[in-house]
Chimera marker file (.cmm) of the C-alpha trace (Angstrom):
<marker_set name="trace">
<marker id="1" x="10.261" y="106.180" z="89.905" r="1" g="1" b="0" radius="0.5"/>
<marker id="2" x="10.050" y="104.102" z="86.740" r="1" g="1" b="0" radius="0.5"/>
<marker id="3" x="13.249" y="102.243" z="86.005" r="1" g="1" b="0" radius="0.5"/>
<marker id="4" x="14.941" y="99.233" z="84.463" r="1" g="1" b="0" radius="0.5"/>
<marker id="5" x="15.193" y="96.344" z="86.919" r="1" g="1" b="0" radius="0.5"/>
<marker id="6" x="17.003" y="93.837" z="84.701" r="1" g="1" b="0" radius="0.5"/>
<marker id="7" x="18.187" y="93.292" z="81.106" r="1" g="1" b="0" radius="0.5"/>
<marker id="8" x="18.385" y="90.018" z="79.167" r="1" g="1" b="0" radius="0.5"/>
<marker id="9" x="19.331" y="88.652" z="75.763" r="1" g="1" b="0" radius="0.5"/>
<marker id="10" x="19.797" y="85.386" z="73.911" r="1" g="1" b="0" radius="0.5"/>
<marker id="11" x="21.552" y="84.666" z="70.634" r="1" g="1" b="0" radius="0.5"/>
<marker id="12" x="19.312" y="81.611" z="70.172" r="1" g="1" b="0" radius="0.5"/>
<marker id="13" x="15.581" y="81.237" z="69.654" r="1" g="1" b="0" radius="0.5"/>
<marker id="14" x="14.626" y="79.846" z="73.030" r="1" g="1" b="0" radius="0.5"/>
<marker id="15" x="11.998" y="80.616" z="75.623" r="1" g="1" b="0" radius="0.5"/>
<marker id="16" x="14.060" y="82.378" z="78.293" r="1" g="1" b="0" radius="0.5"/>
<marker id="17" x="16.827" y="84.938" z="77.907" r="1" g="1" b="0" radius="0.5"/>
<marker id="18" x="19.997" y="85.212" z="79.985" r="1" g="1" b="0" radius="0.5"/>
<marker id="19" x="20.208" y="88.092" z="82.457" r="1" g="1" b="0" radius="0.5"/>
<marker id="20" x="23.259" y="90.237" z="81.622" r="1" g="1" b="0" radius="0.5"/>
<marker id="21" x="24.883" y="93.397" z="83.024" r="1" g="1" b="0" radius="0.5"/>
<marker id="22" x="23.898" y="95.569" z="80.044" r="1" g="1" b="0" radius="0.5"/>
<marker id="23" x="22.388" y="95.340" z="76.576" r="1" g="1" b="0" radius="0.5"/>
<marker id="24" x="23.248" y="97.452" z="73.559" r="1" g="1" b="0" radius="0.5"/>
<marker id="25" x="20.340" y="98.525" z="71.374" r="1" g="1" b="0" radius="0.5"/>
<marker id="26" x="20.831" y="99.214" z="67.677" r="1" g="1" b="0" radius="0.5"/>
<marker id="27" x="18.560" y="101.768" z="66.002" r="1" g="1" b="0" radius="0.5"/>
<marker id="28" x="15.941" y="100.131" z="63.794" r="1" g="1" b="0" radius="0.5"/>
<marker id="29" x="17.119" y="96.616" z="64.644" r="1" g="1" b="0" radius="0.5"/>
<marker id="30" x="16.897" y="95.685" z="68.333" r="1" g="1" b="0" radius="0.5"/>
<marker id="31" x="19.239" y="94.144" z="70.889" r="1" g="1" b="0" radius="0.5"/>
<marker id="32" x="22.766" y="93.460" z="69.685" r="1" g="1" b="0" radius="0.5"/>
<marker id="33" x="23.461" y="89.728" z="69.935" r="1" g="1" b="0" radius="0.5"/>
<marker id="34" x="19.790" y="88.786" z="70.341" r="1" g="1" b="0" radius="0.5"/>
<marker id="35" x="18.026" y="86.273" z="68.066" r="1" g="1" b="0" radius="0.5"/>
<marker id="36" x="15.119" y="88.706" z="67.549" r="1" g="1" b="0" radius="0.5"/>
<marker id="37" x="17.294" y="91.555" z="66.239" r="1" g="1" b="0" radius="0.5"/>
<marker id="38" x="16.447" y="92.680" z="62.727" r="1" g="1" b="0" radius="0.5"/>
<marker id="39" x="14.595" y="95.163" z="60.568" r="1" g="1" b="0" radius="0.5"/>
<marker id="40" x="12.261" y="92.401" z="59.379" r="1" g="1" b="0" radius="0.5"/>
<marker id="41" x="10.479" y="89.804" z="61.516" r="1" g="1" b="0" radius="0.5"/>
<marker id="42" x="12.638" y="87.342" z="63.427" r="1" g="1" b="0" radius="0.5"/>
<marker id="43" x="10.069" y="85.431" z="65.463" r="1" g="1" b="0" radius="0.5"/>
<marker id="44" x="9.912" y="82.044" z="63.745" r="1" g="1" b="0" radius="0.5"/>
<marker id="45" x="6.118" y="81.878" z="63.428" r="1" g="1" b="0" radius="0.5"/>
<marker id="46" x="6.043" y="85.321" z="61.814" r="1" g="1" b="0" radius="0.5"/>
<marker id="47" x="8.921" y="84.548" z="59.440" r="1" g="1" b="0" radius="0.5"/>
<marker id="48" x="6.871" y="81.594" z="58.109" r="1" g="1" b="0" radius="0.5"/>
<marker id="49" x="3.939" y="83.929" z="57.345" r="1" g="1" b="0" radius="0.5"/>
<marker id="50" x="5.862" y="86.824" z="55.768" r="1" g="1" b="0" radius="0.5"/>
<marker id="51" x="9.642" y="87.108" z="56.130" r="1" g="1" b="0" radius="0.5"/>
<marker id="52" x="9.621" y="90.620" z="54.643" r="1" g="1" b="0" radius="0.5"/>
<marker id="53" x="7.239" y="92.097" z="57.248" r="1" g="1" b="0" radius="0.5"/>
<marker id="54" x="8.722" y="94.844" z="59.453" r="1" g="1" b="0" radius="0.5"/>
<marker id="55" x="9.925" y="93.731" z="62.863" r="1" g="1" b="0" radius="0.5"/>
<marker id="56" x="7.612" y="95.461" z="65.338" r="1" g="1" b="0" radius="0.5"/>
<marker id="57" x="8.909" y="93.164" z="68.101" r="1" g="1" b="0" radius="0.5"/>
<marker id="58" x="12.559" y="94.244" z="68.328" r="1" g="1" b="0" radius="0.5"/>
<marker id="59" x="12.558" y="94.741" z="72.111" r="1" g="1" b="0" radius="0.5"/>
<marker id="60" x="10.225" y="93.017" z="74.590" r="1" g="1" b="0" radius="0.5"/>
<marker id="61" x="9.530" y="94.788" z="77.904" r="1" g="1" b="0" radius="0.5"/>
<marker id="62" x="7.842" y="93.134" z="80.873" r="1" g="1" b="0" radius="0.5"/>
<marker id="63" x="6.813" y="94.721" z="84.168" r="1" g="1" b="0" radius="0.5"/>
<marker id="64" x="8.290" y="93.125" z="87.283" r="1" g="1" b="0" radius="0.5"/>
<marker id="65" x="4.966" y="93.639" z="89.032" r="1" g="1" b="0" radius="0.5"/>
<marker id="66" x="3.624" y="90.774" z="86.864" r="1" g="1" b="0" radius="0.5"/>
<marker id="67" x="6.658" y="88.639" z="87.710" r="1" g="1" b="0" radius="0.5"/>
<marker id="68" x="5.927" y="89.165" z="91.424" r="1" g="1" b="0" radius="0.5"/>
<marker id="69" x="2.229" y="88.273" z="90.955" r="1" g="1" b="0" radius="0.5"/>
<marker id="70" x="3.191" y="85.090" z="89.133" r="1" g="1" b="0" radius="0.5"/>
<marker id="71" x="5.724" y="84.168" z="91.827" r="1" g="1" b="0" radius="0.5"/>
<marker id="72" x="3.050" y="84.689" z="94.503" r="1" g="1" b="0" radius="0.5"/>
<marker id="73" x="0.813" y="82.286" z="92.537" r="1" g="1" b="0" radius="0.5"/>
<marker id="74" x="3.557" y="79.631" z="92.635" r="1" g="1" b="0" radius="0.5"/>
<marker id="75" x="5.171" y="80.070" z="89.231" r="1" g="1" b="0" radius="0.5"/>
<marker id="76" x="8.973" y="79.778" z="88.961" r="1" g="1" b="0" radius="0.5"/>
<marker id="77" x="9.670" y="82.957" z="87.010" r="1" g="1" b="0" radius="0.5"/>
<marker id="78" x="12.109" y="85.834" z="87.255" r="1" g="1" b="0" radius="0.5"/>
<marker id="79" x="13.679" y="88.479" z="85.024" r="1" g="1" b="0" radius="0.5"/>
<marker id="80" x="14.317" y="87.101" z="81.536" r="1" g="1" b="0" radius="0.5"/>
<marker id="81" x="12.300" y="83.930" z="82.156" r="1" g="1" b="0" radius="0.5"/>
<marker id="82" x="9.484" y="84.858" z="79.773" r="1" g="1" b="0" radius="0.5"/>
<marker id="83" x="11.819" y="86.031" z="77.023" r="1" g="1" b="0" radius="0.5"/>
<marker id="84" x="11.824" y="89.760" z="77.751" r="1" g="1" b="0" radius="0.5"/>
<marker id="85" x="14.822" y="91.958" z="77.049" r="1" g="1" b="0" radius="0.5"/>
<marker id="86" x="13.975" y="94.598" z="79.652" r="1" g="1" b="0" radius="0.5"/>
<marker id="87" x="12.261" y="93.985" z="82.976" r="1" g="1" b="0" radius="0.5"/>
<marker id="88" x="10.811" y="97.228" z="84.351" r="1" g="1" b="0" radius="0.5"/>
<marker id="89" x="9.456" y="98.425" z="87.663" r="1" g="1" b="0" radius="0.5"/>
<marker id="90" x="7.223" y="101.354" z="88.551" r="1" g="1" b="0" radius="0.5"/>
<marker id="91" x="5.632" y="101.805" z="85.117" r="1" g="1" b="0" radius="0.5"/>
<marker id="92" x="2.246" y="100.559" z="83.914" r="1" g="1" b="0" radius="0.5"/>
<marker id="93" x="3.431" y="99.253" z="80.551" r="1" g="1" b="0" radius="0.5"/>
<marker id="94" x="0.029" y="97.857" z="79.596" r="1" g="1" b="0" radius="0.5"/>
<marker id="95" x="-1.627" y="101.274" z="79.959" r="1" g="1" b="0" radius="0.5"/>
<marker id="96" x="0.702" y="102.956" z="77.458" r="1" g="1" b="0" radius="0.5"/>
<marker id="97" x="-0.729" y="103.924" z="74.082" r="1" g="1" b="0" radius="0.5"/>
<marker id="98" x="0.632" y="102.786" z="70.753" r="1" g="1" b="0" radius="0.5"/>
<marker id="99" x="3.390" y="105.166" z="69.680" r="1" g="1" b="0" radius="0.5"/>
<marker id="100" x="4.471" y="106.175" z="73.182" r="1" g="1" b="0" radius="0.5"/>
<marker id="101" x="8.235" y="106.705" z="73.371" r="1" g="1" b="0" radius="0.5"/>
<marker id="102" x="10.210" y="105.358" z="76.299" r="1" g="1" b="0" radius="0.5"/>
<marker id="103" x="13.372" y="107.317" z="77.063" r="1" g="1" b="0" radius="0.5"/>
<marker id="104" x="15.646" y="104.889" z="78.885" r="1" g="1" b="0" radius="0.5"/>
<marker id="105" x="18.784" y="106.310" z="80.439" r="1" g="1" b="0" radius="0.5"/>
<marker id="106" x="20.582" y="109.115" z="78.624" r="1" g="1" b="0" radius="0.5"/>
<marker id="107" x="20.439" y="107.666" z="75.095" r="1" g="1" b="0" radius="0.5"/>
<marker id="108" x="17.882" y="104.981" z="74.288" r="1" g="1" b="0" radius="0.5"/>
<marker id="109" x="14.476" y="105.736" z="72.793" r="1" g="1" b="0" radius="0.5"/>
<marker id="110" x="11.987" y="102.911" z="72.226" r="1" g="1" b="0" radius="0.5"/>
<marker id="111" x="8.681" y="103.348" z="70.418" r="1" g="1" b="0" radius="0.5"/>
<marker id="112" x="5.900" y="101.148" z="71.782" r="1" g="1" b="0" radius="0.5"/>
<marker id="113" x="4.313" y="99.097" z="68.978" r="1" g="1" b="0" radius="0.5"/>
<marker id="114" x="1.890" y="96.830" z="70.821" r="1" g="1" b="0" radius="0.5"/>
<marker id="115" x="1.228" y="93.984" z="73.204" r="1" g="1" b="0" radius="0.5"/>
<marker id="116" x="3.038" y="90.691" z="73.350" r="1" g="1" b="0" radius="0.5"/>
<marker id="117" x="0.593" y="87.971" z="72.450" r="1" g="1" b="0" radius="0.5"/>
<marker id="118" x="1.231" y="85.110" z="74.889" r="1" g="1" b="0" radius="0.5"/>
<marker id="119" x="1.860" y="81.790" z="73.178" r="1" g="1" b="0" radius="0.5"/>
<marker id="120" x="1.793" y="78.100" z="74.087" r="1" g="1" b="0" radius="0.5"/>
<marker id="121" x="5.527" y="78.191" z="74.835" r="1" g="1" b="0" radius="0.5"/>
<marker id="122" x="4.545" y="79.627" z="78.225" r="1" g="1" b="0" radius="0.5"/>
<marker id="123" x="2.768" y="76.374" z="79.119" r="1" g="1" b="0" radius="0.5"/>
<marker id="124" x="5.741" y="74.410" z="77.800" r="1" g="1" b="0" radius="0.5"/>
<marker id="125" x="7.849" y="76.215" z="80.393" r="1" g="1" b="0" radius="0.5"/>
<marker id="126" x="5.357" y="75.720" z="83.202" r="1" g="1" b="0" radius="0.5"/>
<marker id="127" x="1.777" y="74.424" z="82.867" r="1" g="1" b="0" radius="0.5"/>
<marker id="128" x="-0.843" y="77.108" z="83.501" r="1" g="1" b="0" radius="0.5"/>
<marker id="129" x="1.468" y="80.038" z="82.771" r="1" g="1" b="0" radius="0.5"/>
<marker id="130" x="-0.397" y="81.057" z="79.602" r="1" g="1" b="0" radius="0.5"/>
<marker id="131" x="-3.682" y="81.347" z="81.492" r="1" g="1" b="0" radius="0.5"/>
<marker id="132" x="-1.933" y="83.258" z="84.276" r="1" g="1" b="0" radius="0.5"/>
<marker id="133" x="-0.869" y="86.025" z="81.871" r="1" g="1" b="0" radius="0.5"/>
<marker id="134" x="-4.344" y="86.356" z="80.363" r="1" g="1" b="0" radius="0.5"/>
<marker id="135" x="-7.396" y="87.914" z="81.964" r="1" g="1" b="0" radius="0.5"/>
<marker id="136" x="-10.804" y="89.393" z="81.120" r="1" g="1" b="0" radius="0.5"/>
<marker id="137" x="-11.884" y="92.980" z="81.676" r="1" g="1" b="0" radius="0.5"/>
<marker id="138" x="-15.290" y="94.062" z="82.999" r="1" g="1" b="0" radius="0.5"/>
<marker id="139" x="-16.748" y="93.748" z="79.466" r="1" g="1" b="0" radius="0.5"/>
<marker id="140" x="-15.371" y="90.247" z="78.908" r="1" g="1" b="0" radius="0.5"/>
<marker id="141" x="-12.598" y="91.367" z="76.561" r="1" g="1" b="0" radius="0.5"/>
<marker id="142" x="-9.322" y="89.453" z="76.620" r="1" g="1" b="0" radius="0.5"/>
<marker id="143" x="-6.510" y="91.223" z="78.500" r="1" g="1" b="0" radius="0.5"/>
<marker id="144" x="-2.953" y="90.249" z="77.595" r="1" g="1" b="0" radius="0.5"/>
<marker id="145" x="-0.549" y="90.887" z="80.476" r="1" g="1" b="0" radius="0.5"/>
<marker id="146" x="2.718" y="89.423" z="79.076" r="1" g="1" b="0" radius="0.5"/>
<marker id="147" x="4.358" y="92.774" z="78.367" r="1" g="1" b="0" radius="0.5"/>
<marker id="148" x="4.780" y="95.075" z="75.419" r="1" g="1" b="0" radius="0.5"/>
<marker id="149" x="6.826" y="95.171" z="72.247" r="1" g="1" b="0" radius="0.5"/>
<marker id="150" x="8.796" y="98.082" z="70.827" r="1" g="1" b="0" radius="0.5"/>
<marker id="151" x="11.208" y="99.212" z="68.136" r="1" g="1" b="0" radius="0.5"/>
<marker id="152" x="14.481" y="101.045" z="68.665" r="1" g="1" b="0" radius="0.5"/>
<marker id="153" x="14.284" y="104.686" z="67.521" r="1" g="1" b="0" radius="0.5"/>
<marker id="154" x="17.597" y="105.668" z="69.132" r="1" g="1" b="0" radius="0.5"/>
<marker id="155" x="20.195" y="103.140" z="70.191" r="1" g="1" b="0" radius="0.5"/>
<marker id="156" x="22.556" y="102.957" z="73.126" r="1" g="1" b="0" radius="0.5"/>
<marker id="157" x="23.232" y="100.920" z="76.236" r="1" g="1" b="0" radius="0.5"/>
<marker id="158" x="20.614" y="99.930" z="78.819" r="1" g="1" b="0" radius="0.5"/>
<marker id="159" x="21.540" y="98.830" z="82.339" r="1" g="1" b="0" radius="0.5"/>
<marker id="160" x="19.611" y="97.978" z="85.484" r="1" g="1" b="0" radius="0.5"/>
<marker id="161" x="18.799" y="101.161" z="87.385" r="1" g="1" b="0" radius="0.5"/>
<marker id="162" x="18.352" y="103.320" z="84.264" r="1" g="1" b="0" radius="0.5"/>
<marker id="163" x="15.395" y="105.687" z="84.605" r="1" g="1" b="0" radius="0.5"/>
<marker id="164" x="12.456" y="105.372" z="82.207" r="1" g="1" b="0" radius="0.5"/>
<marker id="165" x="10.536" y="108.453" z="81.106" r="1" g="1" b="0" radius="0.5"/>
<marker id="166" x="7.429" y="108.291" z="78.909" r="1" g="1" b="0" radius="0.5"/>
<marker id="167" x="6.623" y="110.688" z="76.087" r="1" g="1" b="0" radius="0.5"/>
<marker id="168" x="3.036" y="110.290" z="74.974" r="1" g="1" b="0" radius="0.5"/>
<marker id="169" x="2.008" y="110.701" z="71.334" r="1" g="1" b="0" radius="0.5"/>
<marker id="170" x="-0.485" y="113.350" z="70.294" r="1" g="1" b="0" radius="0.5"/>
<marker id="171" x="-4.095" y="112.548" z="71.139" r="1" g="1" b="0" radius="0.5"/>
<marker id="172" x="-6.224" y="110.699" z="70.396" r="1" g="1" b="0" radius="0.5"/>
<marker id="173" x="-4.270" y="107.807" z="71.883" r="1" g="1" b="0" radius="0.5"/>
<marker id="174" x="-4.621" y="104.351" z="70.345" r="1" g="1" b="0" radius="0.5"/>
<marker id="175" x="-4.777" y="101.465" z="72.837" r="1" g="1" b="0" radius="0.5"/>
<marker id="176" x="-2.215" y="98.704" z="72.477" r="1" g="1" b="0" radius="0.5"/>
<marker id="177" x="-3.090" y="95.751" z="70.263" r="1" g="1" b="0" radius="0.5"/>
<marker id="178" x="-1.174" y="92.474" z="69.865" r="1" g="1" b="0" radius="0.5"/>
<marker id="179" x="1.738" y="92.644" z="67.405" r="1" g="1" b="0" radius="0.5"/>
<link id1="1" id2="2" r="1" g="1" b="0" radius="0.2"/>
<link id1="2" id2="3" r="1" g="1" b="0" radius="0.2"/>
<link id1="3" id2="4" r="1" g="1" b="0" radius="0.2"/>
<link id1="4" id2="5" r="1" g="1" b="0" radius="0.2"/>
<link id1="5" id2="6" r="1" g="1" b="0" radius="0.2"/>
<link id1="6" id2="7" r="1" g="1" b="0" radius="0.2"/>
<link id1="7" id2="8" r="1" g="1" b="0" radius="0.2"/>
<link id1="8" id2="9" r="1" g="1" b="0" radius="0.2"/>
<link id1="9" id2="10" r="1" g="1" b="0" radius="0.2"/>
<link id1="10" id2="11" r="1" g="1" b="0" radius="0.2"/>
<link id1="11" id2="12" r="1" g="1" b="0" radius="0.2"/>
<link id1="12" id2="13" r="1" g="1" b="0" radius="0.2"/>
<link id1="13" id2="14" r="1" g="1" b="0" radius="0.2"/>
<link id1="14" id2="15" r="1" g="1" b="0" radius="0.2"/>
<link id1="15" id2="16" r="1" g="1" b="0" radius="0.2"/>
<link id1="16" id2="17" r="1" g="1" b="0" radius="0.2"/>
<link id1="17" id2="18" r="1" g="1" b="0" radius="0.2"/>
<link id1="18" id2="19" r="1" g="1" b="0" radius="0.2"/>
<link id1="19" id2="20" r="1" g="1" b="0" radius="0.2"/>
<link id1="20" id2="21" r="1" g="1" b="0" radius="0.2"/>
<link id1="21" id2="22" r="1" g="1" b="0" radius="0.2"/>
<link id1="22" id2="23" r="1" g="1" b="0" radius="0.2"/>
<link id1="23" id2="24" r="1" g="1" b="0" radius="0.2"/>
<link id1="24" id2="25" r="1" g="1" b="0" radius="0.2"/>
<link id1="25" id2="26" r="1" g="1" b="0" radius="0.2"/>
<link id1="26" id2="27" r="1" g="1" b="0" radius="0.2"/>
<link id1="27" id2="28" r="1" g="1" b="0" radius="0.2"/>
<link id1="28" id2="29" r="1" g="1" b="0" radius="0.2"/>
<link id1="29" id2="30" r="1" g="1" b="0" radius="0.2"/>
<link id1="30" id2="31" r="1" g="1" b="0" radius="0.2"/>
<link id1="31" id2="32" r="1" g="1" b="0" radius="0.2"/>
<link id1="32" id2="33" r="1" g="1" b="0" radius="0.2"/>
<link id1="33" id2="34" r="1" g="1" b="0" radius="0.2"/>
<link id1="34" id2="35" r="1" g="1" b="0" radius="0.2"/>
<link id1="35" id2="36" r="1" g="1" b="0" radius="0.2"/>
<link id1="36" id2="37" r="1" g="1" b="0" radius="0.2"/>
<link id1="37" id2="38" r="1" g="1" b="0" radius="0.2"/>
<link id1="38" id2="39" r="1" g="1" b="0" radius="0.2"/>
<link id1="39" id2="40" r="1" g="1" b="0" radius="0.2"/>
<link id1="40" id2="41" r="1" g="1" b="0" radius="0.2"/>
<link id1="41" id2="42" r="1" g="1" b="0" radius="0.2"/>
<link id1="42" id2="43" r="1" g="1" b="0" radius="0.2"/>
<link id1="43" id2="44" r="1" g="1" b="0" radius="0.2"/>
<link id1="44" id2="45" r="1" g="1" b="0" radius="0.2"/>
<link id1="45" id2="46" r="1" g="1" b="0" radius="0.2"/>
<link id1="46" id2="47" r="1" g="1" b="0" radius="0.2"/>
<link id1="47" id2="48" r="1" g="1" b="0" radius="0.2"/>
<link id1="48" id2="49" r="1" g="1" b="0" radius="0.2"/>
<link id1="49" id2="50" r="1" g="1" b="0" radius="0.2"/>
<link id1="50" id2="51" r="1" g="1" b="0" radius="0.2"/>
<link id1="51" id2="52" r="1" g="1" b="0" radius="0.2"/>
<link id1="52" id2="53" r="1" g="1" b="0" radius="0.2"/>
<link id1="53" id2="54" r="1" g="1" b="0" radius="0.2"/>
<link id1="54" id2="55" r="1" g="1" b="0" radius="0.2"/>
<link id1="55" id2="56" r="1" g="1" b="0" radius="0.2"/>
<link id1="56" id2="57" r="1" g="1" b="0" radius="0.2"/>
<link id1="57" id2="58" r="1" g="1" b="0" radius="0.2"/>
<link id1="58" id2="59" r="1" g="1" b="0" radius="0.2"/>
<link id1="59" id2="60" r="1" g="1" b="0" radius="0.2"/>
<link id1="60" id2="61" r="1" g="1" b="0" radius="0.2"/>
<link id1="61" id2="62" r="1" g="1" b="0" radius="0.2"/>
<link id1="62" id2="63" r="1" g="1" b="0" radius="0.2"/>
<link id1="63" id2="64" r="1" g="1" b="0" radius="0.2"/>
<link id1="64" id2="65" r="1" g="1" b="0" radius="0.2"/>
<link id1="65" id2="66" r="1" g="1" b="0" radius="0.2"/>
<link id1="66" id2="67" r="1" g="1" b="0" radius="0.2"/>
<link id1="67" id2="68" r="1" g="1" b="0" radius="0.2"/>
<link id1="68" id2="69" r="1" g="1" b="0" radius="0.2"/>
<link id1="69" id2="70" r="1" g="1" b="0" radius="0.2"/>
<link id1="70" id2="71" r="1" g="1" b="0" radius="0.2"/>
<link id1="71" id2="72" r="1" g="1" b="0" radius="0.2"/>
<link id1="72" id2="73" r="1" g="1" b="0" radius="0.2"/>
<link id1="73" id2="74" r="1" g="1" b="0" radius="0.2"/>
<link id1="74" id2="75" r="1" g="1" b="0" radius="0.2"/>
<link id1="75" id2="76" r="1" g="1" b="0" radius="0.2"/>
<link id1="76" id2="77" r="1" g="1" b="0" radius="0.2"/>
<link id1="77" id2="78" r="1" g="1" b="0" radius="0.2"/>
<link id1="78" id2="79" r="1" g="1" b="0" radius="0.2"/>
<link id1="79" id2="80" r="1" g="1" b="0" radius="0.2"/>
<link id1="80" id2="81" r="1" g="1" b="0" radius="0.2"/>
<link id1="81" id2="82" r="1" g="1" b="0" radius="0.2"/>
<link id1="82" id2="83" r="1" g="1" b="0" radius="0.2"/>
<link id1="83" id2="84" r="1" g="1" b="0" radius="0.2"/>
<link id1="84" id2="85" r="1" g="1" b="0" radius="0.2"/>
<link id1="85" id2="86" r="1" g="1" b="0" radius="0.2"/>
<link id1="86" id2="87" r="1" g="1" b="0" radius="0.2"/>
<link id1="87" id2="88" r="1" g="1" b="0" radius="0.2"/>
<link id1="88" id2="89" r="1" g="1" b="0" radius="0.2"/>
<link id1="89" id2="90" r="1" g="1" b="0" radius="0.2"/>
<link id1="90" id2="91" r="1" g="1" b="0" radius="0.2"/>
<link id1="91" id2="92" r="1" g="1" b="0" radius="0.2"/>
<link id1="92" id2="93" r="1" g="1" b="0" radius="0.2"/>
<link id1="93" id2="94" r="1" g="1" b="0" radius="0.2"/>
<link id1="94" id2="95" r="1" g="1" b="0" radius="0.2"/>
<link id1="95" id2="96" r="1" g="1" b="0" radius="0.2"/>
<link id1="96" id2="97" r="1" g="1" b="0" radius="0.2"/>
<link id1="97" id2="98" r="1" g="1" b="0" radius="0.2"/>
<link id1="98" id2="99" r="1" g="1" b="0" radius="0.2"/>
<link id1="99" id2="100" r="1" g="1" b="0" radius="0.2"/>
<link id1="100" id2="101" r="1" g="1" b="0" radius="0.2"/>
<link id1="101" id2="102" r="1" g="1" b="0" radius="0.2"/>
<link id1="102" id2="103" r="1" g="1" b="0" radius="0.2"/>
<link id1="103" id2="104" r="1" g="1" b="0" radius="0.2"/>
<link id1="104" id2="105" r="1" g="1" b="0" radius="0.2"/>
<link id1="105" id2="106" r="1" g="1" b="0" radius="0.2"/>
<link id1="106" id2="107" r="1" g="1" b="0" radius="0.2"/>
<link id1="107" id2="108" r="1" g="1" b="0" radius="0.2"/>
<link id1="108" id2="109" r="1" g="1" b="0" radius="0.2"/>
<link id1="109" id2="110" r="1" g="1" b="0" radius="0.2"/>
<link id1="110" id2="111" r="1" g="1" b="0" radius="0.2"/>
<link id1="111" id2="112" r="1" g="1" b="0" radius="0.2"/>
<link id1="112" id2="113" r="1" g="1" b="0" radius="0.2"/>
<link id1="113" id2="114" r="1" g="1" b="0" radius="0.2"/>
<link id1="114" id2="115" r="1" g="1" b="0" radius="0.2"/>
<link id1="115" id2="116" r="1" g="1" b="0" radius="0.2"/>
<link id1="116" id2="117" r="1" g="1" b="0" radius="0.2"/>
<link id1="117" id2="118" r="1" g="1" b="0" radius="0.2"/>
<link id1="118" id2="119" r="1" g="1" b="0" radius="0.2"/>
<link id1="119" id2="120" r="1" g="1" b="0" radius="0.2"/>
<link id1="120" id2="121" r="1" g="1" b="0" radius="0.2"/>
<link id1="121" id2="122" r="1" g="1" b="0" radius="0.2"/>
<link id1="122" id2="123" r="1" g="1" b="0" radius="0.2"/>
<link id1="123" id2="124" r="1" g="1" b="0" radius="0.2"/>
<link id1="124" id2="125" r="1" g="1" b="0" radius="0.2"/>
<link id1="125" id2="126" r="1" g="1" b="0" radius="0.2"/>
<link id1="126" id2="127" r="1" g="1" b="0" radius="0.2"/>
<link id1="127" id2="128" r="1" g="1" b="0" radius="0.2"/>
<link id1="128" id2="129" r="1" g="1" b="0" radius="0.2"/>
<link id1="129" id2="130" r="1" g="1" b="0" radius="0.2"/>
<link id1="130" id2="131" r="1" g="1" b="0" radius="0.2"/>
<link id1="131" id2="132" r="1" g="1" b="0" radius="0.2"/>
<link id1="132" id2="133" r="1" g="1" b="0" radius="0.2"/>
<link id1="133" id2="134" r="1" g="1" b="0" radius="0.2"/>
<link id1="134" id2="135" r="1" g="1" b="0" radius="0.2"/>
<link id1="135" id2="136" r="1" g="1" b="0" radius="0.2"/>
<link id1="136" id2="137" r="1" g="1" b="0" radius="0.2"/>
<link id1="137" id2="138" r="1" g="1" b="0" radius="0.2"/>
<link id1="138" id2="139" r="1" g="1" b="0" radius="0.2"/>
<link id1="139" id2="140" r="1" g="1" b="0" radius="0.2"/>
<link id1="140" id2="141" r="1" g="1" b="0" radius="0.2"/>
<link id1="141" id2="142" r="1" g="1" b="0" radius="0.2"/>
<link id1="142" id2="143" r="1" g="1" b="0" radius="0.2"/>
<link id1="143" id2="144" r="1" g="1" b="0" radius="0.2"/>
<link id1="144" id2="145" r="1" g="1" b="0" radius="0.2"/>
<link id1="145" id2="146" r="1" g="1" b="0" radius="0.2"/>
<link id1="146" id2="147" r="1" g="1" b="0" radius="0.2"/>
<link id1="147" id2="148" r="1" g="1" b="0" radius="0.2"/>
<link id1="148" id2="149" r="1" g="1" b="0" radius="0.2"/>
<link id1="149" id2="150" r="1" g="1" b="0" radius="0.2"/>
<link id1="150" id2="151" r="1" g="1" b="0" radius="0.2"/>
<link id1="151" id2="152" r="1" g="1" b="0" radius="0.2"/>
<link id1="152" id2="153" r="1" g="1" b="0" radius="0.2"/>
<link id1="153" id2="154" r="1" g="1" b="0" radius="0.2"/>
<link id1="154" id2="155" r="1" g="1" b="0" radius="0.2"/>
<link id1="155" id2="156" r="1" g="1" b="0" radius="0.2"/>
<link id1="156" id2="157" r="1" g="1" b="0" radius="0.2"/>
<link id1="157" id2="158" r="1" g="1" b="0" radius="0.2"/>
<link id1="158" id2="159" r="1" g="1" b="0" radius="0.2"/>
<link id1="159" id2="160" r="1" g="1" b="0" radius="0.2"/>
<link id1="160" id2="161" r="1" g="1" b="0" radius="0.2"/>
<link id1="161" id2="162" r="1" g="1" b="0" radius="0.2"/>
<link id1="162" id2="163" r="1" g="1" b="0" radius="0.2"/>
<link id1="163" id2="164" r="1" g="1" b="0" radius="0.2"/>
<link id1="164" id2="165" r="1" g="1" b="0" radius="0.2"/>
<link id1="165" id2="166" r="1" g="1" b="0" radius="0.2"/>
<link id1="166" id2="167" r="1" g="1" b="0" radius="0.2"/>
<link id1="167" id2="168" r="1" g="1" b="0" radius="0.2"/>
<link id1="168" id2="169" r="1" g="1" b="0" radius="0.2"/>
<link id1="169" id2="170" r="1" g="1" b="0" radius="0.2"/>
<link id1="170" id2="171" r="1" g="1" b="0" radius="0.2"/>
<link id1="171" id2="172" r="1" g="1" b="0" radius="0.2"/>
<link id1="172" id2="173" r="1" g="1" b="0" radius="0.2"/>
<link id1="173" id2="174" r="1" g="1" b="0" radius="0.2"/>
<link id1="174" id2="175" r="1" g="1" b="0" radius="0.2"/>
<link id1="175" id2="176" r="1" g="1" b="0" radius="0.2"/>
<link id1="176" id2="177" r="1" g="1" b="0" radius="0.2"/>
<link id1="177" id2="178" r="1" g="1" b="0" radius="0.2"/>
<link id1="178" id2="179" r="1" g="1" b="0" radius="0.2"/>
</marker_set>
């Protein structure tokens, strides 16, 4: 079963987010009380480029299976460490297409917008972490494993243990790209 393992938020722009009991998502904006909440971009590097651009990175989801792989490789990571708002288990987030809708619990609906593009802040947290969340496929293409980004289509509260159901968009499906 696909479900929420942990939820996190931070009012400040910092690398990790604090694990909390629940987060409240606001339609079209993101996580209430989180520094990345907003209709327009909130990530500092993106604000510098175009502060009026739409915020396609309102909610960051990361699969706990990656957290476990990183822990097995010796990295000191856990839920919220890499800045995600929702840590999941039992769902292949990276295989979802652009536009997939995640129904979380009875209320929340998130639309998947793309991949998180890992940045140098990962190495600032722990050397080698950036390389550990990147890979190459059989054709030599870069594979980003640091989770996915989404926007809030229907708000509500998310708690650990909430079920996650996926609604796929009409075909043809578009693979995730960095946003």
